[in-house]
C-alpha positions, 0 to 999 in steps of 0.5 A: 457471516461474510467470508473475506478472501485476503490476497497477500495476507502474509505480506506487509499491508495485508498482514496488518489488515488481517489483524484488523479484520480478525477483531470483528467476529462478523467476518470469516477470514480466508487467506489466499493459498497458492499463486495468483498467477495460477487460474486454478489456484484462484478458483479454488480460493474463491469458492464460498467467498463473498468479498475479495480484498486484493493486496497481493502484488510485486511492490518494490519499484526499482526491479520493475525496470529489470523484470517488467514481465514479472510485474505485469504477470503478478500485478495485472494478470494476477488481478485479471484472474480474479476478475474473470471469475467475478461471478464467484464474489460480490465485492472486490477491493483492489489495493493500488498505489499512489505511484500511478500518479507519477510526476504531477504538475500541481499539488495536492494531487486530487482523486480525479487528476489524471494518472501519469505512471512512469515506470513498469510497476506503476503502469502494471498497477494502473492497468489493473485498476482499469481492468477492475473498473471495466469488469465491475461495470460490465458484470455488475459486482461492487468494486473499490479501488484504493490508492494508498500513499507511501506506507511505513511501519512494522513488518515492511521490507528493509528495501524501503526507505523508513526501515532502511533508515531505522536499521541504519540508525540502530546498527550503524548509529548513522542515517544516510539519505541518498534521495531527498524527495517529498512523500506522504508517509501513512502508518500501515495500521492506519491504512489497515483500519481505513480499508477495514472501515471501507469494507464495513461500509461496502464503499465503492468507486475510487479513493486515495489514502492521504493525510495531505501532509508531505514530508521530506525524507530527511524530515522522517530521518530526523524523527527516526534520529530522535527516537534512536538517539542518532546524532548524524543524518546525512543527506546526499541528493542523488537523482534517480531516473524516472523518480517521482519528485513529490507525492502529495495527495488530497485527503478529500475523498477519504474525509468524504468516505470516513469523516470521523477517521483519526490518524495515529500521531506521527511520533507514536507511529515512528516510535512503534516502527523503531521499536519493531526494528529494534526488536528484530535486530536484537533477535538476529 
């Protein structure tokens, strides 16, 4: 039985991955306890582990401009603390972000396109990627860097756009969109299943989780309105500094790794997400 250490196991994506992994009796799951910025905590958690799946990070982008040092301490230095103890594990999966691509000149974004991170959050994630690659090459452990495009679904923080629209619809009977950019929207349970299947294959290298289907945020608002009965979706385009205009990825690297993967239909994913926030608002 392999022991898998999962960081960020109580967070949005990490918790869905733990749900997925717990269905497989071949794995013993260890949830990271402590602070990844603390080298002693990292060593204590790594003892007896075969694999690390590293979700833990500061992920909400806007505050990274106000406290960039916090993002680098967690996202970059926190990752480095594991890599400096790479003799304690055999396989390391790093969950990065599609935001490392920044504003690209062409679409869809291919796996080999040069990252152009343009905010402290994305730079901190890109720096961690480079560290994973360098340490893996030097010390010989297997590693995989995963770049998921925008995820949504149950348990996501209300700071993010899909839960914001769900909560507006359910509480105010109205959806107000302030920035109508293009994004890929990937259901969190699909992301969790993909990471699990990649773990099973001990896949290495670099991979992006993309369907190749970008949506305007207003289109997602329309879908949420359909599932909540909201008749009003207001779009107010307010440009934000350093905003990424479009994130549209290629599914090629994922198809190569997992050619038989089946996506959750978007309508079903939206329905499950709306139902989660409907339940959470009812419980308040």
